[in-house]
HTML snippet that shows the backbone in 3Dmol.js (N, CA, C, O; Angstrom):
<script src="https://3Dmol.org/build/3Dmol-min.js"></script>
<div id="view" style="width:600px;height:400px;position:relative"></div>
<script>
const pdb = `
ATOM      1  N   ASP A   1       0.869  -1.159   0.043  1.00  0.00           N
ATOM      2  CA  ASP A   1      -0.061  -0.011   0.052  1.00  0.00           C
ATOM      3  C   ASP A   1       0.816   1.328   0.037  1.00  0.00           C
ATOM      4  O   ASP A   1       2.024   1.315   0.271  1.00  0.00           O
ATOM      5  N   LEU A   2       0.229   2.261  -0.203  1.00  0.00           N
ATOM      6  CA  LEU A   2       0.984   3.572  -0.463  1.00  0.00           C
ATOM      7  C   LEU A   2       1.874   4.189   0.811  1.00  0.00           C
ATOM      8  O   LEU A   2       3.002   4.668   0.690  1.00  0.00           O
ATOM      9  N   ALA A   3       1.222   4.088   1.896  1.00  0.00           N
ATOM     10  CA  ALA A   3       1.700   4.368   3.266  1.00  0.00           C
ATOM     11  C   ALA A   3       3.068   3.521   3.491  1.00  0.00           C
ATOM     12  O   ALA A   3       4.079   4.050   3.952  1.00  0.00           O
ATOM     13  N   GLU A   4       3.004   2.287   3.155  1.00  0.00           N
ATOM     14  CA  GLU A   4       4.091   1.276   3.449  1.00  0.00           C
ATOM     15  C   GLU A   4       5.276   1.560   2.525  1.00  0.00           C
ATOM     16  O   GLU A   4       6.453   1.552   2.887  1.00  0.00           O
ATOM     17  N   GLU A   5       4.816   1.820   1.248  1.00  0.00           N
ATOM     18  CA  GLU A   5       6.055   2.249   0.275  1.00  0.00           C
ATOM     19  C   GLU A   5       6.569   3.636   0.595  1.00  0.00           C
ATOM     20  O   GLU A   5       7.729   3.867   0.255  1.00  0.00           O
ATOM     21  N   LYS A   6       5.946   4.510   1.143  1.00  0.00           N
ATOM     22  CA  LYS A   6       6.399   5.777   1.632  1.00  0.00           C
ATOM     23  C   LYS A   6       7.413   5.485   2.699  1.00  0.00           C
ATOM     24  O   LYS A   6       8.516   6.032   2.699  1.00  0.00           O
ATOM     25  N   GLY A   7       7.065   4.691   3.533  1.00  0.00           N
ATOM     26  CA  GLY A   7       7.875   4.299   4.675  1.00  0.00           C
ATOM     27  C   GLY A   7       9.188   3.724   4.356  1.00  0.00           C
ATOM     28  O   GLY A   7      10.233   4.063   4.911  1.00  0.00           O
ATOM     29  N   LYS A   8       9.083   2.829   3.424  1.00  0.00           N
ATOM     30  CA  LYS A   8      10.282   2.215   2.806  1.00  0.00           C
ATOM     31  C   LYS A   8      11.310   3.243   2.215  1.00  0.00           C
ATOM     32  O   LYS A   8      12.503   3.295   2.513  1.00  0.00           O
ATOM     33  N   LYS A   9      10.630   4.073   1.306  1.00  0.00           N
ATOM     34  CA  LYS A   9      11.493   5.197   0.878  1.00  0.00           C
ATOM     35  C   LYS A   9      12.138   5.917   1.827  1.00  0.00           C
ATOM     36  O   LYS A   9      13.345   6.152   1.783  1.00  0.00           O
ATOM     37  N   ILE A  10      11.320   6.323   2.783  1.00  0.00           N
ATOM     38  CA  ILE A  10      11.873   7.296   3.878  1.00  0.00           C
ATOM     39  C   ILE A  10      13.128   6.528   4.694  1.00  0.00           C
ATOM     40  O   ILE A  10      14.103   7.179   5.070  1.00  0.00           O
ATOM     41  N   GLY A  11      13.028   5.264   4.903  1.00  0.00           N
ATOM     42  CA  GLY A  11      13.728   4.263   5.565  1.00  0.00           C
ATOM     43  C   GLY A  11      15.163   4.324   4.876  1.00  0.00           C
ATOM     44  O   GLY A  11      16.216   4.536   5.476  1.00  0.00           O
ATOM     45  N   LYS A  12      15.016   4.097   3.490  1.00  0.00           N
ATOM     46  CA  LYS A  12      16.191   3.841   2.508  1.00  0.00           C
ATOM     47  C   LYS A  12      16.828   5.280   2.771  1.00  0.00           C
ATOM     48  O   LYS A  12      17.950   5.297   3.277  1.00  0.00           O
ATOM     49  N   GLU A  13      16.253   6.388   2.494  1.00  0.00           N
ATOM     50  CA  GLU A  13      16.983   7.620   2.537  1.00  0.00           C
ATOM     51  C   GLU A  13      17.805   7.979   3.875  1.00  0.00           C
ATOM     52  O   GLU A  13      18.908   8.525   3.888  1.00  0.00           O
ATOM     53  N   GLU A  14      17.030   7.553   5.046  1.00  0.00           N
ATOM     54  CA  GLU A  14      17.714   7.738   6.253  1.00  0.00           C
ATOM     55  C   GLU A  14      19.048   6.747   6.355  1.00  0.00           C
ATOM     56  O   GLU A  14      20.050   7.083   6.987  1.00  0.00           O
ATOM     57  N   GLY A  15      18.940   5.624   5.728  1.00  0.00           N
ATOM     58  CA  GLY A  15      20.055   4.782   5.765  1.00  0.00           C
ATOM     59  C   GLY A  15      21.345   5.247   4.987  1.00  0.00           C
ATOM     60  O   GLY A  15      22.502   4.916   5.245  1.00  0.00           O
ATOM     61  N   LYS A  16      20.930   6.043   4.030  1.00  0.00           N
ATOM     62  CA  LYS A  16      21.884   6.710   3.028  1.00  0.00           C
ATOM     63  C   LYS A  16      22.664   7.796   3.875  1.00  0.00           C
ATOM     64  O   LYS A  16      23.884   7.958   3.845  1.00  0.00           O
ATOM     65  N   ILE A  17      21.805   8.475   4.593  1.00  0.00           N
ATOM     66  CA  ILE A  17      22.171   9.529   5.402  1.00  0.00           C
ATOM     67  C   ILE A  17      23.113   9.041   6.460  1.00  0.00           C
ATOM     68  O   ILE A  17      24.152   9.681   6.629  1.00  0.00           O
ATOM     69  N   GLU A  18      22.875   7.993   7.186  1.00  0.00           N
ATOM     70  CA  GLU A  18      23.658   7.462   8.334  1.00  0.00           C
ATOM     71  C   GLU A  18      25.086   6.955   7.625  1.00  0.00           C
ATOM     72  O   GLU A  18      26.163   7.148   8.189  1.00  0.00           O
ATOM     73  N   VAL A  19      24.990   6.340   6.432  1.00  0.00           N
ATOM     74  CA  VAL A  19      26.250   5.862   5.892  1.00  0.00           C
ATOM     75  C   VAL A  19      27.104   7.141   5.561  1.00  0.00           C
ATOM     76  O   VAL A  19      28.272   7.316   5.905  1.00  0.00           O
ATOM     77  N   ALA A  20      26.377   7.938   4.888  1.00  0.00           N
ATOM     78  CA  ALA A  20      27.216   9.337   4.498  1.00  0.00           C
ATOM     79  C   ALA A  20      27.768  10.023   5.780  1.00  0.00           C
ATOM     80  O   ALA A  20      28.855  10.595   5.697  1.00  0.00           O
ATOM     81  N   LYS A  21      27.144  10.005   6.873  1.00  0.00           N
ATOM     82  CA  LYS A  21      27.764  10.671   8.160  1.00  0.00           C
ATOM     83  C   LYS A  21      28.739   9.930   8.605  1.00  0.00           C
ATOM     84  O   LYS A  21      29.685  10.512   9.135  1.00  0.00           O
ATOM     85  N   ALA A  22      28.753   8.497   8.505  1.00  0.00           N
ATOM     86  CA  ALA A  22      29.895   7.715   8.934  1.00  0.00           C
ATOM     87  C   ALA A  22      31.081   7.877   8.103  1.00  0.00           C
ATOM     88  O   ALA A  22      32.193   7.940   8.625  1.00  0.00           O
ATOM     89  N   MET A  23      30.906   7.952   6.775  1.00  0.00           N
ATOM     90  CA  MET A  23      31.915   8.264   5.890  1.00  0.00           C
ATOM     91  C   MET A  23      32.567   9.450   6.037  1.00  0.00           C
ATOM     92  O   MET A  23      33.796   9.512   5.998  1.00  0.00           O
ATOM     93  N   LEU A  24      31.669  10.660   6.247  1.00  0.00           N
ATOM     94  CA  LEU A  24      32.265  11.938   6.638  1.00  0.00           C
ATOM     95  C   LEU A  24      33.248  11.839   8.013  1.00  0.00           C
ATOM     96  O   LEU A  24      34.349  12.384   8.089  1.00  0.00           O
ATOM     97  N   ALA A  25      32.716  11.151   8.923  1.00  0.00           N
ATOM     98  CA  ALA A  25      33.301  11.061  10.148  1.00  0.00           C
ATOM     99  C   ALA A  25      34.763  10.445  10.016  1.00  0.00           C
ATOM    100  O   ALA A  25      35.665  10.643  10.831  1.00  0.00           O
ATOM    101  N   ASN A  26      34.856   9.703   8.918  1.00  0.00           N
ATOM    102  CA  ASN A  26      36.217   8.795   8.748  1.00  0.00           C
ATOM    103  C   ASN A  26      36.932   9.510   7.431  1.00  0.00           C
ATOM    104  O   ASN A  26      37.630   8.895   6.625  1.00  0.00           O
ATOM    105  N   ASN A  27      36.643  10.836   7.371  1.00  0.00           N
ATOM    106  CA  ASN A  27      37.249  11.691   6.267  1.00  0.00           C
ATOM    107  C   ASN A  27      37.362  11.188   4.962  1.00  0.00           C
ATOM    108  O   ASN A  27      38.410  11.227   4.319  1.00  0.00           O
ATOM    109  N   VAL A  28      36.130  10.636   4.490  1.00  0.00           N
ATOM    110  CA  VAL A  28      35.988  10.024   3.030  1.00  0.00           C
ATOM    111  C   VAL A  28      35.687  11.265   2.165  1.00  0.00           C
ATOM    112  O   VAL A  28      34.901  12.139   2.530  1.00  0.00           O
ATOM    113  N   ASP A  29      36.333  11.291   1.042  1.00  0.00           N
ATOM    114  CA  ASP A  29      36.122  12.222   0.076  1.00  0.00           C
ATOM    115  C   ASP A  29      34.643  12.453  -0.309  1.00  0.00           C
ATOM    116  O   ASP A  29      33.940  11.485  -0.597  1.00  0.00           O
ATOM    117  N   VAL A  30      34.113  13.816  -0.321  1.00  0.00           N
ATOM    118  CA  VAL A  30      32.661  13.934  -0.818  1.00  0.00           C
ATOM    119  C   VAL A  30      32.149  13.316  -2.150  1.00  0.00           C
ATOM    120  O   VAL A  30      31.001  12.912  -2.337  1.00  0.00           O
ATOM    121  N   ASN A  31      33.195  13.303  -3.072  1.00  0.00           N
ATOM    122  CA  ASN A  31      32.675  12.609  -4.421  1.00  0.00           C
ATOM    123  C   ASN A  31      32.700  11.073  -4.166  1.00  0.00           C
ATOM    124  O   ASN A  31      31.989  10.363  -4.878  1.00  0.00           O
ATOM    125  N   THR A  32      33.385  10.580  -3.307  1.00  0.00           N
ATOM    126  CA  THR A  32      33.136   9.054  -3.148  1.00  0.00           C
ATOM    127  C   THR A  32      31.902   8.781  -2.359  1.00  0.00           C
ATOM    128  O   THR A  32      31.264   7.755  -2.592  1.00  0.00           O
ATOM    129  N   ILE A  33      31.511   9.642  -1.421  1.00  0.00           N
ATOM    130  CA  ILE A  33      30.219   9.555  -0.670  1.00  0.00           C
ATOM    131  C   ILE A  33      29.155   9.611  -1.798  1.00  0.00           C
ATOM    132  O   ILE A  33      28.329   8.704  -1.896  1.00  0.00           O
ATOM    133  N   VAL A  34      29.165  10.733  -2.707  1.00  0.00           N
ATOM    134  CA  VAL A  34      28.207  10.671  -3.752  1.00  0.00           C
ATOM    135  C   VAL A  34      28.094   9.305  -4.386  1.00  0.00           C
ATOM    136  O   VAL A  34      27.004   8.738  -4.463  1.00  0.00           O
ATOM    137  N   LYS A  35      29.218   8.772  -4.843  1.00  0.00           N
ATOM    138  CA  LYS A  35      29.249   7.617  -5.591  1.00  0.00           C
ATOM    139  C   LYS A  35      28.377   6.426  -5.043  1.00  0.00           C
ATOM    140  O   LYS A  35      27.594   5.740  -5.700  1.00  0.00           O
ATOM    141  N   PHE A  36      28.691   6.319  -3.630  1.00  0.00           N
ATOM    142  CA  PHE A  36      28.202   5.200  -2.950  1.00  0.00           C
ATOM    143  C   PHE A  36      26.757   5.319  -2.425  1.00  0.00           C
ATOM    144  O   PHE A  36      26.044   4.329  -2.257  1.00  0.00           O
ATOM    145  N   THR A  37      26.341   6.657  -2.161  1.00  0.00           N
ATOM    146  CA  THR A  37      25.099   6.867  -1.399  1.00  0.00           C
ATOM    147  C   THR A  37      24.153   7.293  -2.401  1.00  0.00           C
ATOM    148  O   THR A  37      22.970   7.009  -2.218  1.00  0.00           O
ATOM    149  N   GLY A  38      24.524   7.986  -3.520  1.00  0.00           N
ATOM    150  CA  GLY A  38      23.480   8.592  -4.393  1.00  0.00           C
ATOM    151  C   GLY A  38      22.911   9.901  -3.866  1.00  0.00           C
ATOM    152  O   GLY A  38      21.975  10.454  -4.443  1.00  0.00           O
ATOM    153  N   LEU A  39      23.492  10.408  -2.737  1.00  0.00           N
ATOM    154  CA  LEU A  39      23.037  11.773  -2.276  1.00  0.00           C
ATOM    155  C   LEU A  39      23.853  12.677  -3.292  1.00  0.00           C
ATOM    156  O   LEU A  39      24.743  12.297  -4.052  1.00  0.00           O
ATOM    157  N   SER A  40      23.333  13.998  -3.130  1.00  0.00           N
ATOM    158  CA  SER A  40      24.006  15.030  -3.924  1.00  0.00           C
ATOM    159  C   SER A  40      24.996  15.621  -3.139  1.00  0.00           C
ATOM    160  O   SER A  40      24.976  15.470  -1.918  1.00  0.00           O
ATOM    161  N   ILE A  41      26.030  16.404  -3.805  1.00  0.00           N
ATOM    162  CA  ILE A  41      27.019  17.077  -2.941  1.00  0.00           C
ATOM    163  C   ILE A  41      26.524  17.949  -2.008  1.00  0.00           C
ATOM    164  O   ILE A  41      27.036  18.093  -0.898  1.00  0.00           O
ATOM    165  N   SER A  42      25.428  18.618  -2.445  1.00  0.00           N
ATOM    166  CA  SER A  42      24.871  19.776  -1.468  1.00  0.00           C
ATOM    167  C   SER A  42      24.260  19.105  -0.244  1.00  0.00           C
ATOM    168  O   SER A  42      24.386  19.580   0.885  1.00  0.00           O
ATOM    169  N   GLU A  43      23.569  17.944  -0.518  1.00  0.00           N
ATOM    170  CA  GLU A  43      23.081  17.190   0.724  1.00  0.00           C
ATOM    171  C   GLU A  43      24.240  16.825   1.643  1.00  0.00           C
ATOM    172  O   GLU A  43      24.131  17.011   2.855  1.00  0.00           O
ATOM    173  N   ILE A  44      25.465  16.258   1.050  1.00  0.00           N
ATOM    174  CA  ILE A  44      26.325  15.616   1.950  1.00  0.00           C
ATOM    175  C   ILE A  44      27.033  16.949   2.555  1.00  0.00           C
ATOM    176  O   ILE A  44      27.390  16.875   3.731  1.00  0.00           O
ATOM    177  N   GLU A  45      27.246  18.054   1.915  1.00  0.00           N
ATOM    178  CA  GLU A  45      27.721  19.336   2.448  1.00  0.00           C
ATOM    179  C   GLU A  45      26.949  19.655   3.702  1.00  0.00           C
ATOM    180  O   GLU A  45      27.536  19.884   4.760  1.00  0.00           O
ATOM    181  N   GLU A  46      25.644  19.670   3.594  1.00  0.00           N
ATOM    182  CA  GLU A  46      24.781  20.067   4.612  1.00  0.00           C
ATOM    183  C   GLU A  46      25.009  19.089   5.878  1.00  0.00           C
ATOM    184  O   GLU A  46      25.107  19.554   7.013  1.00  0.00           O
ATOM    185  N   LEU A  47      25.091  17.661   5.602  1.00  0.00           N
ATOM    186  CA  LEU A  47      25.260  16.979   6.539  1.00  0.00           C
ATOM    187  C   LEU A  47      26.618  17.133   7.396  1.00  0.00           C
ATOM    188  O   LEU A  47      26.715  16.985   8.614  1.00  0.00           O
ATOM    189  N   SER A  48      27.620  17.455   6.508  1.00  0.00           N
ATOM    190  CA  SER A  48      28.857  17.866   7.204  1.00  0.00           C
ATOM    191  C   SER A  48      29.063  18.942   8.083  1.00  0.00           C
ATOM    192  O   SER A  48      29.928  19.019   8.955  1.00  0.00           O
ATOM    193  N   GLY A  49      28.133  19.833   7.765  1.00  0.00           N
ATOM    194  CA  GLY A  49      27.895  21.025   8.837  1.00  0.00           C
ATOM    195  C   GLY A  49      27.165  20.632  10.108  1.00  0.00           C
ATOM    196  O   GLY A  49      27.279  21.280  11.149  1.00  0.00           O
ATOM    197  N   ASN A  50      26.448  19.598   9.991  1.00  0.00           N
ATOM    198  CA  ASN A  50      25.651  19.092  11.195  1.00  0.00           C
ATOM    199  C   ASN A  50      26.415  18.067  12.051  1.00  0.00           C
ATOM    200  O   ASN A  50      25.833  17.456  12.948  1.00  0.00           O
ATOM    201  N   LEU A  51      27.777  17.869  11.762  1.00  0.00           N
ATOM    202  CA  LEU A  51      28.468  16.853  12.506  1.00  0.00           C
ATOM    203  C   LEU A  51      29.146  17.442  13.665  1.00  0.00           C
ATOM    204  O   LEU A  51      29.796  16.728  14.429  1.00  0.00           O
TER     205      LEU A  51
END
`;
const viewer = $3Dmol.createViewer("view");
viewer.addModel(pdb, "pdb");
viewer.setStyle({}, {cartoon: {color: "spectrum"}});
viewer.zoomTo();
viewer.render();
</script>
């Protein structure tokens, strides 16, 4: 159903964000994080400001 699909999508996005945060904490290059998470550079830069 629609709510379940929306929940799955949100969960996947949150997972990508957690991976990106861990990679940032380990000084991984932003372009590498983009490649592995599918997040945009601006999203990753925003996350790096929140660490």
